[in-house]
C-alpha positions in Angstrom: 196.0 180.5 119.6 192.8 181.4 117.6 191.3 179.7 114.6 190.6 181.2 111.2 187.5 180.2 109.3 188.7 179.9 105.8 187.0 177.5 103.4 190.0 176.1 101.5 187.7 173.6 99.6 185.2 176.2 98.4 186.4 176.2 94.8 186.3 172.4 94.6 182.5 172.5 95.3 181.7 175.0 92.6 180.7 174.1 89.1 179.1 175.7 86.1 175.6 174.7 85.1 174.4 175.5 81.6 170.9 175.8 80.4 170.0 175.7 76.7 167.0 177.9 76.9 166.0 177.4 73.2 165.1 173.8 74.0 162.2 172.4 76.1 164.7 170.3 78.1 166.9 173.3 78.9 163.8 175.3 80.0 162.7 172.4 82.2 166.2 172.2 83.8 166.1 176.0 84.5 162.6 175.8 86.0 163.8 172.9 88.2 166.8 175.0 89.5 165.1 178.4 89.6 165.0 178.5 93.4 168.8 177.9 93.6 169.4 180.5 91.0 167.0 183.0 92.6 168.8 182.5 95.9 172.1 183.6 94.3 170.7 187.1 93.8 171.1 187.7 97.6 174.9 187.1 97.2 175.1 189.8 94.6 174.9 187.6 91.5 173.3 190.1 89.0 173.4 187.5 86.2 171.1 185.3 88.3 168.7 188.3 88.6 168.7 188.7 84.8 168.1 185.0 84.2 165.1 184.9 86.6 163.6 188.1 85.2 164.0 186.8 81.6 162.5 183.4 82.6 159.5 185.2 84.2 159.1 187.4 81.0 159.3 184.3 78.8 156.6 182.5 80.9 154.4 185.6 80.6 154.9 185.8 76.8 154.5 182.0 76.2 150.7 182.2 76.1 150.3 179.2 78.4 146.9 177.7 79.0 145.5 177.9 82.5 146.3 174.2 83.0 149.9 174.6 81.7 150.4 177.6 84.0 149.1 175.6 86.9 151.4 172.7 86.2 154.4 175.0 86.0 153.4 176.7 89.2 152.8 173.5 91.2 155.8 171.6 89.8 158.4 174.4 89.8 157.1 177.1 92.0 155.8 175.0 94.8 158.2 172.0 94.2 155.4 169.5 94.1 155.6 166.1 92.5 153.5 165.4 89.4 151.3 163.1 91.5 150.7 165.8 94.1 150.1 168.5 91.4 147.7 166.1 89.7 145.7 165.7 93.0 145.5 169.5 93.3 144.5 170.0 89.7 142.1 167.0 89.8 143.7 165.4 86.7 145.9 162.4 86.2 149.7 162.5 86.7 150.1 161.9 82.9 148.0 165.0 82.2 150.3 167.1 84.5 153.3 165.7 82.6 151.7 166.6 79.3 150.8 170.1 80.5 154.3 170.7 81.8 156.0 169.4 78.7 153.9 171.6 76.4 154.5 174.6 78.7 158.3 174.1 78.4 158.0 173.9 74.6 156.1 177.1 74.5 158.6 178.9 76.8 161.5 177.6 74.8 159.8 178.9 71.6 159.8 182.4 73.3 163.5 182.1 74.1 164.2 181.0 70.5 162.3 184.1 69.2 164.5 186.2 71.4 167.6 184.5 70.0 168.5 183.1 73.3 171.0 180.3 73.3 172.7 178.9 76.4 173.2 180.6 79.7 175.6 179.4 82.4 175.3 179.8 86.2 178.0 179.1 88.7 176.5 176.7 91.3 177.7 175.2 94.5 177.2 171.6 95.5 173.9 170.8 97.3 173.9 171.7 100.9 177.0 173.9 100.7 175.5 177.2 99.6 
């Protein structure tokens, strides 16, 4: 007798994650999860494609300073800690936190100008995707 590989618990591991893109906290949350969302594109999630494209456009339109852009790149693009990013940028960890917070505020302002509210993404528990 053979076996069938059916994941009967798949639905129990899925949940909806919402991001309030018109707030700095929501933008920070989206930046933190951007790699997970970007990976969903390869499974045919076109909404994930739109979210990532809109995020990239918002970052481009936010008029970030060089240091703010660096902090976003190191923290959310390279998944570095604030301490590691500070070492790369030759500043203090508190300065990286300040640059990142201001960048999130500027990005959120762009989303507010675009009349963005909340977006939701179906996620799967860590390690199960």
